[in-house]
C-alpha positions, 0 to 999 in steps of 0.5 A: 500499500502507498503512504504519502510522507510528510515533511519538507524532506520527503515532500512529493514522495511516497513510500511503498512496501514491496514483498520480495521473492525471499519473503521479505518486505523492502521499503521503497521511497520515490518521487510522484508527479502532481497528476499521479498525487492527484490520481491517488487523492481522487481514488481515495475519494470514491474508494469508500463509495465504491466499496459501499456500492459494491457491498450494497450490490451484493446484498441483493444480488439475486433478490430481484430480476432488474437489470445491471444498471438499475441495481447499481443505481440503487446500490450507489444511492444507498451507498452514498446515503451511508457514506454521507455524499448523498446530496439534494438536487436543490443543493447544487449551485447554479442556474437551473437547467442551463443545459440539460440532455439525456445524459446531464443537467448542467448549472453554471455558477456566473460569477465563479465561471464554474459548471456543476454537472449533475450527470446520469452515469449510466447514460452511455454505457452502450458506447463505454462497453464496460460494466456499470460499477466502473462509473465512479472511476471514469472521471479519475482517467479524465482528470489524469489525461486531461488535467486542465479540464478537472471534474471535481467529484462532490457526491450522488444525487437521487432522481426519480429513484436513479442516481445522479454523479455530481461534478464541479469544472472550470468553464472553458471560455471559448467558442473555437472548435478544433478540426478533427486533424488537431484533435487527432494530434493532440490525443496522439501526444497522449499516446492514444491512437484512432481506433474509428472516426470519433474514437481513440485509445491505447491498451487501456483506455479509450476516449470517444465523442470528440469529433469536430462537429461535437461540443466536447472539444474547444480551443483556448486563448493560447491555442490549446485543445481543451477536452471538457467532458468526452466519453471514457471507456475501460478496455478489458486489459484494465478491469483486472484492476478495477475489479478489485478496489485495493488493487486499483489504488495500489497500482494506480501510479503504473497505470497512469504512467502506461496510460500517458507513457510520458512520466519519468 
């Protein structure tokens, strides 16, 4: 298990105990990047909720004939209630119904230039192609790849017995959309290769809904592409990590390195 070290001498360093082939544990200390450090913080913020949700899902397994999405939604609501992060929709700041679609309701706090997103986490599972219980981890991978458009997890709300996840995100003040060539170049720098017209991926994840005709990618004042809220999907090679929450926390720095292939 990883442990952040305190004090100026060990600032931004992690301690890890590794078991050797001789049965003895070895203590290793090594530096972490800001993105890896934030990823570890993010995974801790949803770890308890993910575990509680898995427990709820297991508790009523086989008692109802509902589909997996409805079971997961009900389990997520119960877990959020027990974890103390079930919110009232009326408590989410911003102008109501600023934007509303089948996937989310987006509210804007104009003075702070902050968007609050009340998202249906299961709306596009047919595109993501991963199990419903992985939705809590999507924003973590988003934040690793697109830290300048970070999604902050705030909690869960209940909407007609269905779960909605609430995120906060800084607004991108731009209406300029890049073309597909610019999008492809930007994602290739993250090690993501084209898989079809609007999807890019590597062996671990894929990103889609990022075409020039959409509104998920904008060009900021400095000419950089900002990926606001594309669809994140996990591939089979990553599921072994996500299936075990402890393993995900333990291996997230390695996953981050392999996803981006740019950390020393």
